[in-house]
C-alpha positions in Angstrom: 22.1 -14.4 -8.1 18.8 -12.6 -8.4 18.0 -10.3 -4.9 14.5 -8.4 -4.5 15.0 -6.4 -1.1 11.6 -5.2 0.2 10.7 -1.9 3.1 8.3 0.7 3.7 5.7 -1.7 5.4 4.8 -0.7 9.1 1.3 -0.1 11.7 -0.9 2.6 10.4 -4.4 3.8 11.0 -7.1 2.9 8.7 -7.7 6.2 5.8 -3.3 6.4 5.6 -0.4 6.3 3.1 2.3 3.7 2.8 5.0 3.8 0.5 6.9 0.4 0.2 9.6 -0.2 -2.1 12.3 -3.7 -3.9 15.1 -2.9 -4.2 16.1 -5.0 -7.4 20.0 -6.3 -8.1 21.4 -9.5 -9.6 20.6 -9.1 -14.1 19.1 -6.6 -15.9 15.4 -6.2 -15.5 14.1 -4.4 -18.5 12.8 -7.4 -20.2 11.1 -8.6 -16.6 7.7 -7.4 -15.2 7.6 -7.0 -11.5 4.7 -6.9 -9.1 3.6 -7.4 -5.6 1.7 -10.0 -4.0 0.6 -10.1 -0.6 -0.7 -12.5 1.9 -2.6 -12.2 4.9 -3.0 -14.5 8.3 -4.4 -18.0 6.7 -4.7 -16.9 3.5 -3.1 -17.6 0.0 -0.8 -15.1 -1.5 -2.9 -13.3 -4.3 -1.4 -10.4 -7.2 -1.9 -7.2 -6.0 0.1 -4.8 -9.2 2.6 -5.2 -11.8 4.6 -3.1 -13.7 6.5 -3.8 -17.4 10.7 -2.6 -16.6 10.6 -1.1 -20.0 7.4 0.3 -20.9 5.9 1.3 -17.6 2.3 -0.7 -18.6 0.7 -1.4 -15.0 -1.7 -3.8 -13.9 -3.7 -3.6 -10.4 -5.9 -6.0 -8.6 -8.9 -4.5 -9.0 -9.7 -3.9 -5.0 -6.5 -1.2 -4.7 -7.0 0.2 -8.4 -7.3 4.0 -7.5 -6.1 3.5 -4.4 -2.6 1.7 -4.9 0.1 2.9 -7.3 3.0 0.9 -8.4 6.1 2.5 -10.0 10.0 2.5 -10.4 12.7 3.9 -10.4 15.1 2.5 -13.5 18.2 4.8 -12.3 17.4 2.6 -8.7 16.8 -0.5 -10.0 14.1 -0.3 -7.5 10.2 0.1 -7.6 7.3 1.2 -5.6 4.3 1.4 -4.8 2.2 3.7 -2.8 -0.6 2.4 -1.1 -3.7 5.6 0.1 -7.0 5.0 2.1 -5.7 2.1 3.2 -8.1 0.3 5.4 -7.7 -2.6 7.7 -8.4 -5.8 4.6 -5.0 -4.4 3.4 -3.4 -6.1 6.8 -0.4 -8.5 5.0 2.9 -9.3 4.1 4.1 -8.1 1.0 6.4 -9.8 -1.4 7.8 -8.2 -4.6 8.4 -10.6 -7.5 9.9 -10.3 -10.8 9.3 -12.9 -14.0 10.5 -12.1 -17.6 8.4 -10.0 -19.9 5.5 -13.2 -21.2 6.3 -15.3 -19.0 3.7 -16.9 -16.3 6.0 -18.2 -14.0 7.8 -15.3 -10.9 11.1 -16.9 -11.0 12.3 -14.8 -7.3 10.9 -13.5 -4.9 11.6 -11.2 -1.8 11.5 -11.8 2.2 8.3 -10.0 2.6 7.7 -6.6 4.4 4.7 -6.7 7.2 1.8 -4.2 6.5 -0.8 -3.5 9.0 -3.5 -1.5 9.3 -5.8 -0.7 12.2 -9.7 0.5 12.2 
């Protein structure tokens, strides 16, 4: 059974940094993409960033480009989201998810971790 466990959320002041982790288990992820999504109160869940596990190629949502960095550690089966220059509008629950490379549906999700940015 695939499991994704997020950690690293918390409360930070605007301009600060946080690093989220997503520990993945339950299958070989070499042909899968991993992504971070976020959901603010009363809003729909939206895409933040993604990385292909095999070649490390990445993609970002425009508002986080240049501030957030997604990376992976193959040995630890862990994906990270380094978040810098945080803004109050980054406040949300952040979720890790996985899908097959070339697919469109994310089939497994983590439980989420809260990120709160105070002004």
